[in-house]
N, CA, C and O atoms as a MOPAC input file, in Angstrom:
PM7 MOZYME 1SCF
protein

 N      0.88500 1    -1.34000 1    -0.19200 1
 C      0.32600 1    -0.04300 1     0.46600 1
 C      0.96600 1     1.67000 1     0.04500 1
 O      1.84500 1     2.13200 1     0.77200 1
 N      0.61900 1     2.22200 1    -0.75000 1
 C      1.38200 1     3.62500 1    -0.62500 1
 C      0.28800 1     4.96100 1    -0.85000 1
 O     -0.86000 1     4.92600 1    -1.29400 1
 N      1.10400 1     6.15400 1    -0.36300 1
 C     -0.03500 1     7.11200 1    -0.62100 1
 C      0.77800 1     8.26800 1    -2.13100 1
 O      1.92600 1     8.71000 1    -2.17400 1
 N     -0.04500 1     8.39700 1    -2.88500 1
 C      0.72400 1     9.77300 1    -4.39500 1
 C     -0.02000 1    10.79300 1    -3.66600 1
 O     -1.14600 1    10.63900 1    -3.19500 1
 N      0.78200 1    11.97900 1    -3.60100 1
 C      0.13000 1    13.56600 1    -3.37100 1
 C      0.49400 1    13.75400 1    -4.68500 1
 O      1.55100 1    13.34900 1    -5.16800 1
 N     -0.93300 1    14.76200 1    -5.65900 1
 C     -1.19000 1    14.65900 1    -6.84200 1
 C     -0.33300 1    16.59800 1    -6.66800 1
 O     -0.55700 1    17.31700 1    -5.69500 1
 N      0.66500 1    17.04600 1    -7.96600 1
 C      0.94000 1    18.12000 1    -7.20700 1
 C      0.24000 1    19.43000 1    -7.07800 1
 O      0.70800 1    20.56500 1    -6.99000 1
 N     -0.84500 1    19.05700 1    -7.08700 1
 C     -2.08900 1    20.56300 1    -6.57600 1
 C     -1.51000 1    20.65500 1    -4.74100 1
 O     -0.96400 1    21.52500 1    -4.06200 1
 N     -2.05200 1    19.08500 1    -4.46300 1
 C     -1.48000 1    18.89200 1    -2.98000 1
 C      0.15000 1    19.25100 1    -2.31100 1
 O      0.47500 1    19.84000 1    -1.28100 1
 N      1.00200 1    18.57700 1    -3.45300 1
 C      2.06600 1    19.50700 1    -2.91400 1
 C      2.40600 1    20.76500 1    -2.58700 1
 O      3.18100 1    21.22300 1    -1.74700 1
 N      1.62000 1    21.30200 1    -3.47900 1
 C      1.51900 1    22.99700 1    -3.38300 1
 C      0.76100 1    23.16800 1    -2.57100 1
 O      1.31200 1    24.09700 1    -1.97900 1
 N     -0.50300 1    22.90900 1    -1.82800 1
 C     -0.81400 1    23.58300 1    -1.16300 1
 C     -0.21500 1    23.59700 1    -0.26400 1
 O      0.07800 1    24.67500 1     0.25300 1
 N      0.23600 1    22.28600 1     0.31700 1
 C      0.74900 1    21.96500 1     1.59400 1
 C      1.48600 1    22.67700 1     1.99100 1
 O      1.31300 1    23.26400 1     3.06000 1
 N      2.66700 1    22.85200 1     1.13900 1
 C      3.46300 1    23.78200 1     1.18600 1
 C      4.07800 1    25.41100 1     1.71300 1
 O      4.94600 1    26.04700 1     2.31000 1
 N      2.32800 1    25.43000 1     0.62300 1
 C      2.02400 1    26.59000 1     1.05200 1
 C      1.38200 1    27.37700 1     2.06700 1
 O      1.21800 1    28.58100 1     2.26600 1
 N      0.88000 1    25.64600 1     3.00400 1
 C      0.60500 1    26.12100 1     4.91100 1
 C      1.75700 1    26.59700 1     5.29200 1
 O      1.83300 1    27.74300 1     5.73400 1
 N      3.49800 1    25.29600 1     5.11300 1
 C      3.62100 1    25.33900 1     5.69500 1
 C      4.62500 1    27.58200 1     5.77900 1
 O      4.92700 1    28.34000 1     6.70100 1
 N      4.69000 1    27.62600 1     4.70800 1
 C      5.07400 1    29.31300 1     4.31400 1
 C      4.59300 1    30.81000 1     4.92300 1
 O      4.88500 1    31.99300 1     5.10100 1
 N      3.38600 1    29.49600 1     5.12200 1
 C      2.26000 1    30.63400 1     5.75000 1
 C      3.08600 1    31.50000 1     6.97800 1
 O      3.47900 1    32.65500 1     6.81700 1
 N      3.31000 1    30.52900 1     8.52200 1
 C      3.44100 1    30.78400 1     9.65700 1
 C      3.07100 1    29.34500 1    10.41300 1
 O      1.93700 1    28.86700 1    10.43700 1
 N      4.40000 1    28.67400 1    11.10200 1
 C      4.97000 1    27.56200 1    11.23800 1
 C      3.68200 1    27.60700 1    13.09900 1
 O      3.57600 1    26.76300 1    13.98900 1
 N      3.28000 1    28.40600 1    12.99700 1
 C      2.21900 1    29.02100 1    14.00000 1
 C      1.17200 1    28.83700 1    14.27200 1
 O      0.70200 1    28.91100 1    15.40800 1
 N      0.37700 1    28.44700 1    12.87300 1
 C     -0.56400 1    29.49500 1    12.76900 1
 C     -1.20300 1    27.59500 1    11.45800 1
 O     -2.19800 1    27.41800 1    10.75500 1
 N     -0.28600 1    26.90700 1    11.69800 1
 C     -0.56900 1    25.76700 1    10.41400 1
 C     -1.70300 1    24.38000 1    11.27400 1
 O     -1.66100 1    23.87700 1    12.39600 1
 N     -2.49100 1    24.19800 1    10.24000 1
 C     -3.62100 1    23.98600 1    10.84100 1
 C     -2.72700 1    22.14200 1    10.68800 1
 O     -1.64400 1    21.62200 1    10.41900 1
 N     -4.67500 1    21.68200 1    11.23900 1
 C     -4.44200 1    19.92100 1    10.64600 1
 C     -5.68400 1    20.63300 1     8.96000 1
 O     -5.96900 1    21.63200 1     8.30000 1
 N     -6.06000 1    18.57400 1     9.19200 1
 C     -6.98900 1    19.06800 1     7.66800 1
 C     -6.85500 1    17.68400 1     6.96300 1
 O     -5.90700 1    16.90000 1     7.00400 1
 N     -7.81800 1    17.60100 1     6.43100 1
 C     -8.48400 1    16.21200 1     5.04400 1
 C     -7.39500 1    16.35000 1     4.28000 1
 O     -6.82500 1    17.37200 1     3.89400 1
 N     -7.13500 1    15.08300 1     4.07800 1
 C     -7.46500 1    14.85900 1     3.00200 1
 C     -8.33400 1    14.41900 1     1.26900 1
 O     -9.48200 1    13.99200 1     1.39100 1
 N     -8.08700 1    14.47100 1     0.61800 1
 C     -9.55100 1    14.43400 1    -0.06500 1
 C     -9.06900 1    13.59500 1    -1.76500 1
 O     -8.20400 1    13.69800 1    -2.63400 1
 N     -9.93300 1    13.02000 1    -1.54100 1
 C     -8.76500 1    12.03200 1    -3.49100 1
 C     -9.97100 1    10.59500 1    -3.36400 1
 O    -11.08600 1    10.54100 1    -2.84700 1
 N     -9.26600 1     9.70800 1    -3.98100 1
 C     -9.70000 1     8.53600 1    -4.07900 1
 C     -8.74400 1     7.53500 1    -3.86400 1
 O     -7.61900 1     7.57200 1    -3.36500 1
 N     -9.42800 1     6.62400 1    -4.34800 1
 C     -8.59400 1     4.75900 1    -3.76700 1
 C     -7.91700 1     4.58500 1    -4.64800 1
 O     -7.73400 1     5.75300 1    -4.98900 1
 N     -7.16100 1     3.78200 1    -5.58100 1
 C     -7.22500 1     2.78300 1    -6.27100 1
 C     -6.67100 1     2.05500 1    -6.58000 1
 O     -5.69800 1     2.43300 1    -7.23300 1
 N     -6.85000 1     0.12100 1    -6.33600 1
 C     -5.54400 1    -0.98300 1    -6.01900 1
 C     -5.55800 1    -0.61600 1    -4.31500 1
 O     -6.44000 1    -0.63600 1    -3.45700 1
 N     -4.43600 1    -0.35500 1    -4.31700 1
 C     -3.59000 1    -0.70500 1    -2.91400 1
 C     -2.57100 1     1.20400 1    -3.29100 1
 O     -1.57300 1     1.71100 1    -2.77800 1
 N     -3.40200 1     1.60300 1    -4.25000 1
 C     -2.41600 1     3.52000 1    -3.76800 1
 C     -3.64800 1     4.11100 1    -3.33800 1
 O     -4.75800 1     3.65700 1    -3.61400 1
 N     -3.43300 1     5.09200 1    -2.68200 1
 C     -3.80800 1     6.42400 1    -2.47400 1
 C     -3.59800 1     7.48200 1    -2.89500 1
 O     -2.49100 1     7.98400 1    -2.70000 1
 N     -4.81300 1     8.32300 1    -3.77100 1
 C     -3.35000 1     9.57200 1    -4.86200 1
 C     -4.67800 1    10.58400 1    -3.82300 1
 O     -5.89200 1    10.38500 1    -3.86600 1
 N     -4.20900 1    11.27300 1    -3.26600 1
 C     -4.21400 1    12.76400 1    -2.74700 1
 C     -4.45600 1    13.63200 1    -4.10800 1
 O     -3.91900 1    13.34200 1    -5.17800 1
 N     -5.32700 1    14.72400 1    -3.92200 1
 C     -5.93500 1    14.89200 1    -5.21000 1
 C     -6.03900 1    16.67700 1    -4.84900 1
 O     -6.05000 1    17.66400 1    -5.58500 1
 N     -6.11100 1    16.47500 1    -3.16900 1
 C     -5.32100 1    18.01000 1    -2.80400 1
 C     -6.67300 1    18.05900 1    -1.57200 1
 O     -7.85300 1    17.88400 1    -1.87300 1
 N     -6.09900 1    18.37300 1     0.02900 1
 C     -5.72900 1    18.84400 1     1.20100 1
 C     -7.43000 1    20.47100 1     1.51600 1
 O     -7.88900 1    21.35400 1     0.79200 1
 N     -7.60900 1    20.17600 1     2.40300 1
 C     -8.47800 1    21.41500 1     3.08400 1
 C     -8.32900 1    21.52700 1     4.67400 1
 O     -8.79000 1    20.73200 1     5.49300 1
 N     -7.67200 1    22.55100 1     4.90700 1
 C     -7.47100 1    22.66200 1     5.86600 1
 C     -8.87000 1    22.80700 1     7.37600 1
 O     -9.94700 1    23.40000 1     7.31400 1
 N     -8.19900 1    21.91600 1     8.73800 1
 C     -9.43900 1    22.51000 1     9.32200 1
 C     -8.85900 1    22.98900 1    11.12000 1
 O     -7.70600 1    23.16000 1    11.51500 1
 N     -9.87300 1    23.06900 1    11.71500 1
 C     -9.31100 1    23.04400 1    12.74300 1
 C     -8.04500 1    22.72800 1    13.52100 1
 O     -7.03400 1    22.55900 1    12.84000 1
 N     -7.93200 1    22.61200 1    14.95800 1
 C     -6.81800 1    21.50600 1    15.61400 1
 C     -8.06900 1    20.90600 1    15.78900 1
 O     -9.19500 1    21.31700 1    16.07200 1
 N     -7.43400 1    19.54600 1    15.48200 1
 C     -7.71600 1    18.47400 1    16.09100 1
 C     -9.04700 1    17.57700 1    15.02600 1
 O     -9.99600 1    16.79400 1    15.00000 1
 N     -8.26700 1    18.34900 1    14.38800 1
 C     -9.14000 1    17.58300 1    12.63400 1
 C    -10.67000 1    18.38800 1    12.34800 1
 O    -10.88200 1    19.30100 1    11.55100 1
 N    -11.94000 1    17.50800 1    13.57100 1
 C    -13.07200 1    18.59500 1    13.30000 1
 C    -14.33400 1    17.98400 1    14.76800 1
 O    -14.56800 1    16.84300 1    15.16500 1
 N    -14.91400 1    19.38500 1    15.23800 1
 C    -15.27600 1    18.84300 1    16.53200 1
 C    -16.20500 1    17.39100 1    16.87800 1
 O    -16.01900 1    16.71100 1    17.88700 1
 N    -17.08900 1    17.13100 1    15.96100 1
 C    -18.05200 1    15.59400 1    16.42200 1
 C    -17.66500 1    14.67400 1    15.04100 1
 O    -17.29200 1    14.89900 1    13.89000 1
 N    -17.92800 1    13.72600 1    15.72400 1
 C    -18.08800 1    12.79400 1    14.23100 1
 C    -19.16000 1    13.16500 1    12.81000 1
 O    -19.27500 1    12.92300 1    11.60800 1
 N    -19.81700 1    13.93100 1    13.95600 1
 C    -21.56000 1    14.45400 1    12.99900 1
 C    -21.06800 1    15.61300 1    12.39600 1
 O    -21.98400 1    16.35100 1    12.03300 1
 N    -19.73900 1    16.11300 1    12.11500 1
 C    -19.99800 1    16.77900 1    11.86500 1
 C    -19.04300 1    15.71300 1    10.82600 1
 O    -19.62400 1    15.08800 1     9.93900 1
 N    -17.92300 1    15.60800 1    10.97400 1
 C    -17.03800 1    14.50900 1    10.41500 1
 C    -17.77100 1    13.88000 1     8.87600 1
 O    -17.11000 1    13.91900 1     7.83900 1
 N    -18.85200 1    13.45000 1     8.89300 1
 C    -19.46500 1    12.87800 1     8.20500 1
 C    -20.04100 1    13.86200 1     7.15700 1
 O    -20.00400 1    13.89400 1     5.92700 1
 N    -20.85000 1    15.02900 1     8.56700 1
 C    -21.06600 1    16.06900 1     7.18900 1
 C    -20.38800 1    16.30700 1     6.28600 1
 O    -20.66900 1    16.64100 1     5.13500 1
 N    -19.40200 1    16.13200 1     6.80900 1
 C    -18.22100 1    16.99400 1     5.88400 1
 C    -17.50400 1    16.29400 1     4.51700 1
 O    -16.94300 1    16.84900 1     3.57300 1
 N    -17.80800 1    14.45800 1     4.85600 1
 C    -17.47500 1    13.81400 1     4.09500 1
 C    -18.52300 1    14.12600 1     2.58000 1
 O    -18.35800 1    14.51800 1     1.42500 1
 N    -19.47900 1    13.73200 1     3.34100 1
 C    -20.46000 1    14.26100 1     2.55700 1
 C    -20.81000 1    15.08000 1     1.29300 1
 O    -21.06300 1    14.83000 1     0.11500 1
 N    -20.68500 1    16.44700 1     2.27700 1
 C    -19.94800 1    17.76000 1     1.15600 1
 C    -18.71700 1    17.43700 1     0.75700 1
 O    -18.01900 1    18.42700 1     0.53600 1
 N    -18.13900 1    16.28400 1     0.56500 1
 C    -17.01700 1    16.00700 1    -0.35200 1
 C    -17.13400 1    14.72600 1    -0.98300 1
 O    -16.30500 1    13.81600 1    -0.99000 1
 N    -18.14700 1    14.76600 1    -1.45400 1
 C    -19.18600 1    13.45000 1    -1.94400 1
 C    -18.15400 1    12.01400 1    -1.49400 1
 O    -17.94400 1    11.09700 1    -2.28900 1
 N    -17.70900 1    12.04700 1    -0.37300 1
 C    -17.38700 1    10.81800 1     0.69600 1
 C    -15.76000 1    10.35400 1    -0.02900 1
 O    -15.37800 1     9.20300 1    -0.24000 1
 N    -14.65900 1    12.21800 1    -0.43300 1
 C    -13.81700 1    11.51600 1    -0.40700 1
 C    -12.11500 1    11.92600 1     0.46900 1
 O    -10.91000 1    12.17500 1     0.44500 1
 N    -13.18500 1    11.74100 1     1.04800 1
 C    -12.38000 1    12.17400 1     2.72300 1
 C    -11.69100 1    10.91800 1     2.26500 1
 O    -12.46700 1     9.96300 1     2.23200 1
 N    -10.07800 1    10.56100 1     1.79200 1
 C     -8.95200 1     9.82900 1     2.43100 1
 C     -9.03600 1     9.87800 1     3.75300 1
 O     -9.70400 1     9.04800 1     4.37100 1
 N     -8.34200 1    10.89500 1     4.37400 1
 C     -8.16600 1    11.01900 1     5.09500 1
 C     -7.50500 1    11.80900 1     5.80000 1
 O     -8.49600 1    12.47100 1     6.11000 1
 N     -6.08800 1    12.69400 1     6.71400 1
 C     -5.53100 1    13.50300 1     7.39400 1
 C     -4.34000 1    13.79400 1     7.17500 1
 O     -3.55600 1    13.21500 1     6.42200 1
 N     -4.08800 1    15.10500 1     8.11800 1
 C     -3.18900 1    15.16900 1     8.01100 1
 C     -2.55200 1    15.91800 1     9.01000 1
 O     -3.35600 1    16.82000 1     9.24100 1
 N     -1.45800 1    16.09300 1     9.82800 1
 C     -1.43300 1    17.08400 1    11.10800 1
 C      0.17100 1    17.48200 1    11.06800 1
 O      1.13800 1    16.77200 1    10.79300 1
 N      0.10100 1    18.85900 1    11.43600 1
 C      1.42500 1    20.01100 1    11.50300 1
 C      2.14700 1    19.45300 1    12.79800 1
 O      3.29000 1    18.99700 1    12.82800 1
 N      1.29100 1    19.56900 1    13.83400 1
 C      1.60900 1    19.11800 1    15.00000 1
 C      0.74500 1    17.95100 1    15.82300 1
 O     -0.09000 1    18.06900 1    16.72000 1
 N      1.14200 1    17.09300 1    15.33100 1
 C      0.97800 1    15.79300 1    16.37800 1
 C      1.03400 1    15.23000 1    17.52300 1
 O      1.97800 1    14.65100 1    18.05900 1
 N     -0.66000 1    15.53600 1    18.10500 1
 C     -0.26000 1    15.54500 1    19.64800 1
 C     -1.18300 1    13.46700 1    20.06800 1
 O     -1.75800 1    12.63800 1    19.36200 1
 N     -0.96200 1    13.51100 1    20.91200 1
 C     -1.99500 1    11.93800 1    21.51200 1
 C     -3.08900 1    11.88200 1    21.31000 1
 O     -3.75100 1    10.92900 1    20.89900 1
 N     -3.54100 1    13.38300 1    21.70600 1
 C     -5.23500 1    13.67700 1    22.08600 1
 C     -5.64000 1    12.94100 1    20.11700 1
 O     -6.39200 1    12.01400 1    19.81500 1
 N     -4.94600 1    13.66300 1    19.36600 1
 C     -5.30600 1    13.81500 1    17.91700 1
 C     -5.13400 1    12.55500 1    17.65700 1
 O     -6.23700 1    12.03000 1    17.80400 1
 N     -4.02300 1    11.42500 1    17.21600 1
 C     -4.07400 1    10.54600 1    17.68000 1
 C     -5.34500 1     9.73400 1    18.63500 1
 O     -6.13100 1     9.16600 1    17.87600 1
 N     -5.50900 1     9.65600 1    19.31400 1
 C     -6.47500 1     9.06200 1    20.07400 1
 C     -8.15100 1     9.20900 1    18.89000 1
 O     -8.86400 1     8.25600 1    18.57900 1
 N     -8.36600 1    10.74600 1    18.44900 1
 C     -9.77100 1    10.47200 1    17.50200 1
 C     -9.73500 1    10.39900 1    16.86700 1
 O    -10.59300 1    11.02400 1    16.24400 1
 N     -8.56600 1     9.41600 1    15.88900 1
 C     -7.99100 1     9.07600 1    14.05500 1
 C     -8.43000 1     7.79800 1    14.70900 1
 O     -9.53100 1     7.36200 1    14.37300 1
 N     -7.71100 1     7.12300 1    15.61200 1
 C     -7.56900 1     5.77500 1    16.08100 1
 C     -8.64000 1     4.82500 1    15.76800 1
 O     -8.17000 1     3.69100 1    15.85900 1
 N    -10.54600 1     4.78500 1    15.25800 1
 C    -11.28600 1     4.60500 1    15.99100 1
 C    -11.52800 1     3.96500 1    14.34900 1
 O    -10.72600 1     4.00400 1    13.41600 1
 N    -12.83700 1     3.41300 1    14.37200 1
 C    -13.41200 1     2.56800 1    13.78200 1
 C    -13.79500 1     3.27100 1    12.42400 1
 O    -13.89200 1     2.57200 1    11.41500 1
 N    -14.03600 1     4.75900 1    12.35900 1
 C    -14.75200 1     5.21800 1    11.48600 1
 C    -13.83700 1     6.21000 1    10.74200 1
 O    -14.16100 1     7.35700 1    10.43400 1
 N    -12.53900 1     5.56600 1    10.46900 1
 C    -11.61200 1     5.79700 1    10.23200 1
 C    -10.38400 1     5.10100 1     9.42300 1
 O     -9.32100 1     5.43200 1     8.89700 1
 N    -11.42000 1     3.56800 1     9.70800 1
 C     -9.98900 1     2.32700 1     9.17500 1
 C     -9.43000 1     2.41900 1     7.74800 1
 O    -10.00300 1     2.75600 1     6.71200 1
 N     -8.55600 1     2.15200 1     7.89400 1
 C     -8.27800 1     2.24900 1     6.51900 1
 C     -7.73900 1     3.49300 1     5.88600 1
 O     -7.23900 1     3.33900 1     4.77200 1
 N     -7.75200 1     5.03200 1     6.53400 1
 C     -7.75600 1     5.93300 1     6.13300 1
 C     -6.09900 1     6.05200 1     6.47500 1
 O     -5.40400 1     5.55100 1     7.35900 1
 N     -5.75400 1     7.13100 1     5.12900 1
 C     -4.88500 1     7.23300 1     5.28900 1
 C     -4.21900 1     8.66300 1     6.09700 1
 O     -4.46700 1     9.68400 1     5.45600 1
 N     -3.51200 1     8.87600 1     7.23900 1
 C     -2.61300 1    10.38300 1     8.19200 1
 C     -1.26700 1    10.23500 1     7.07000 1
 O     -0.68900 1     9.51700 1     6.25400 1
 N     -1.31100 1    11.63900 1     7.82300 1
 C      0.41200 1    12.14300 1     7.02600 1
 C      0.64400 1    13.34600 1     7.97800 1
 O      0.31400 1    14.53200 1     7.99800 1
 N      1.16600 1    12.73200 1     8.54400 1
 C      2.47900 1    13.35000 1    10.03300 1
 C      3.69100 1    13.98100 1     9.17900 1
 O      4.62700 1    13.44400 1     8.58800 1
 N      3.11500 1    16.04100 1     9.42500 1
 C      4.53200 1    16.28900 1     8.46800 1
 C      4.71100 1    17.56500 1     9.32800 1
 O      3.99800 1    18.48400 1     9.73000 1
 N      6.37700 1    17.06900 1     9.44300 1
 C      7.12100 1    17.79100 1    10.22300 1
 C      8.34000 1    19.20500 1     9.22400 1
 O      9.08000 1    19.05400 1     8.25300 1
 N      7.99900 1    20.53000 1    10.12700 1
 C      9.01900 1    20.96400 1     9.85900 1
 C     10.21100 1    21.75200 1    10.72600 1
 O     10.21500 1    22.62300 1    11.59600 1
 N     11.49100 1    20.76400 1     9.82300 1
 C     12.76100 1    21.16900 1    10.78500 1
 C     13.11300 1    22.85700 1    10.52500 1
 O     13.05300 1    23.60000 1     9.54600 1
 N     13.47500 1    23.00100 1    11.84000 1
 C     14.94300 1    24.22700 1    11.11400 1
 C     15.15500 1    24.81400 1    10.28700 1
 O     14.96000 1    26.02600 1    10.20400 1
 N     15.84500 1    23.73300 1     9.03700 1
 C     16.00900 1    24.03800 1     7.97600 1
 C     14.19800 1    25.02200 1     6.94000 1
 O     14.16200 1    25.97300 1     6.15900 1
 N     13.14500 1    24.19300 1     7.48100 1
 C     11.72900 1    24.70200 1     7.43200 1
 C     11.78900 1    23.74200 1     5.83800 1
 O     11.51400 1    24.36300 1     4.81100 1
 N     11.97300 1    22.98800 1     5.78800 1
 C     11.83300 1    21.47900 1     4.52000 1
 C     10.56800 1    20.74200 1     5.50000 1
 O     10.63800 1    20.53800 1     6.71200 1
 N      9.32700 1    20.39400 1     4.52100 1
 C      8.35700 1    19.82100 1     5.29500 1
 C      8.74700 1    18.48700 1     4.92500 1
 O      8.82200 1    18.26400 1     3.71700 1
 N      9.09900 1    17.24300 1     5.99500 1
 C      9.01400 1    16.04300 1     5.79700 1
 C      7.93800 1    15.77600 1     6.29800 1
 O      7.36000 1    16.52000 1     7.09100 1
 N      7.25700 1    13.99900 1     5.66900 1
 C      6.05400 1    13.75300 1     5.11600 1
 C      6.29000 1    12.54000 1     5.61100 1
 O      6.98700 1    11.82400 1     4.89200 1
 N      5.94700 1    12.12200 1     6.54900 1
 C      5.43000 1    10.56200 1     7.07500 1
 C      4.15200 1    10.05500 1     6.61600 1
 O      3.22000 1    10.79000 1     6.94300 1
 N      3.83900 1     9.07800 1     5.99200 1
 C      3.10100 1     8.76400 1     5.76900 1
 C      2.06500 1     7.12300 1     6.36400 1
 O      2.39200 1     6.08900 1     5.78200 1
 N      1.41800 1     7.05500 1     6.97700 1
 C      0.30100 1     5.76400 1     7.68000 1
 C     -0.62100 1     5.51600 1     6.75700 1
 O     -0.89800 1     6.06800 1     5.69300 1
 N     -1.25900 1     4.16400 1     7.59600 1
 C     -2.21400 1     4.22500 1     6.90500 1
 C     -3.15700 1     3.92000 1     8.44000 1
 O     -2.56400 1     3.49000 1     9.43000 1
 N     -4.34000 1     4.14300 1     8.46200 1
 C     -5.04600 1     3.68200 1    10.07800 1
 C     -5.50300 1     1.86500 1    10.02400 1
 O     -6.44100 1     1.25700 1     9.50800 1
 N     -4.56600 1     1.54100 1    10.65900 1
 C     -5.20400 1    -0.08600 1    10.62900 1
 C     -6.07300 1    -0.77900 1    12.04600 1
 O     -7.09600 1    -0.49300 1    12.66800 1
 N     -5.55900 1    -1.28900 1    12.08200 1
 C     -6.49300 1    -2.93600 1    13.15400 1
 C     -5.50000 1    -3.95100 1    13.31200 1
 O     -5.06500 1    -4.51200 1    12.30700 1
 N     -5.12000 1    -4.23200 1    14.35900 1
 C     -4.61800 1    -5.27400 1    14.89300 1
 C     -4.89300 1    -5.59800 1    16.54600 1
 O     -4.11400 1    -5.23900 1    17.42900 1
 N     -6.00700 1    -6.26000 1    16.75600 1
 C     -6.87300 1    -6.27000 1    17.95400 1
 C     -6.72900 1    -4.71600 1    18.74700 1
 O     -7.24200 1    -4.61300 1    19.86100 1
 N     -5.98300 1    -3.46400 1    18.10800 1
 C     -6.95100 1    -2.04300 1    18.94300 1
 C     -5.88400 1    -1.32000 1    17.50800 1
 O     -4.86200 1    -1.93600 1    17.20500 1
 N     -6.18000 1    -0.29300 1    16.90000 1
 C     -6.85200 1     1.02400 1    16.09500 1
 C     -4.92400 1     1.04300 1    16.00900 1
 O     -4.23100 1     0.71700 1    16.97300 1
 N     -4.34100 1     1.49900 1    14.63400 1
 C     -2.98200 1     1.57300 1    15.15400 1
 C     -2.33500 1     1.92500 1    14.06700 1
 O     -2.59300 1     1.15700 1    13.14000 1
 N     -1.36700 1     3.03300 1    13.70300 1
 C     -1.05700 1     4.21900 1    12.93300 1
 C      0.12800 1     2.98400 1    12.20300 1
 O      1.12400 1     2.66300 1    12.85200 1
 N     -0.11900 1     2.45000 1    10.96400 1
 C      0.90700 1     1.24500 1     9.69300 1
 C      1.94500 1     2.01800 1     8.41100 1
 O      1.27100 1     2.56000 1     7.53600 1
 N      2.79800 1     2.07400 1     8.30600 1
 C      3.87000 1     2.78000 1     7.99600 1
 C      3.79100 1     2.65400 1     6.48800 1
 O      4.14100 1     1.54000 1     6.09700 1
 N      3.33400 1     3.70700 1     5.30600 1
 C      3.19700 1     2.86600 1     4.33700 1
 C      4.42200 1     4.11600 1     3.15700 1
 O      4.92700 1     5.11500 1     3.66700 1
 N      4.66500 1     3.74800 1     1.65700 1
 C      5.18200 1     4.81200 1     0.91900 1
 C      4.57500 1     5.97000 1     0.33700 1
 O      3.61400 1     5.80200 1    -0.41400 1
 N      4.98500 1     7.08100 1     0.56700 1
 C      4.95200 1     8.02500 1    -0.00400 1
 C      5.43000 1     8.16100 1    -1.53300 1
 O      6.57000 1     7.78900 1    -1.80800 1
 N      4.43500 1     8.78100 1    -2.73000 1
 C      5.21900 1     9.43200 1    -4.10700 1
 C      4.36300 1    10.49600 1    -4.30700 1
 O      3.17300 1    10.51500 1    -4.62000 1
 N      5.57900 1    11.85200 1    -3.95600 1
 C      4.89000 1    12.80700 1    -4.45900 1
 C      4.94300 1    13.28400 1    -5.70900 1
 O      5.18200 1    12.56200 1    -6.67700 1
 N      4.72500 1    14.52000 1    -5.78200 1
 C      4.94500 1    14.39400 1    -7.67200 1
 C      6.12800 1    15.92900 1    -7.73300 1
 O      6.32900 1    16.58000 1    -6.70800 1
 N      6.57300 1    16.17500 1    -8.63600 1
 C      8.28100 1    17.41700 1    -8.46500 1
 C      7.03500 1    18.10700 1    -8.93500 1
 O      7.05600 1    19.31200 1    -9.19000 1

């Protein structure tokens, strides 16, 4: 299993990095899945913690025609992880994005999987140039 980031998704994530490291939100990954590959076509920034309730998440998924593939976060913490390690997010993509001192974005991709309990399973990532 792997994930591919479209040029638009890469530009959007890079733009968020350029704005300010203090106000970078969490967000949603929008796209489709074909076979064993997630195709992230675009991103949608959200509030910290992704969404206020599961009902709101479902409303957003309907709004995006059920194309929410997963989530991304520039500032990962235990509460955010707990929120997405749940049945509704099973088999979704998660991107942990780090901004080191030199401001070059580093992305760690995971799939939300289950083996007795929900967990983040690392996968490969292909980015457009």
